[in-house]
C-alpha positions, 0 to 999 in steps of 0.5 A: 975522789979518784978511788971512788970514781974508779970503784964506781966505773969498775962496777959499771963496766962489769955490770955492762959486760954481764949483759947478754943483749944491748942495754936499753936507753933506760939502762944506759941513762941510769948507769950514766946518771949513777956515775955522774951523780956519785962523782958529784955527790962525792965532790959536794960532800968532801968524799963522804960515802953517804954523799957518794951513795946518795948522789949515785942513787939520785943520779940513777933515778934522774938518768932512768927517767931521761933514758925513758924519753930518749928514742 
């Protein structure tokens, strides 16, 4: 699980570093949701890649929607 978390965190950090402007609330929400969802999905499925990816996708969608509503 630590390996997946490290990989997801590295991808997120590289993605944020590539932004030339400050990220929007939607982007921050989607990123945070993807990380949290990936970790939860991995934990619930015993480290399954499919569970991790599905959790990250669901988390990103939920985080994006929450980010839209935050002012």
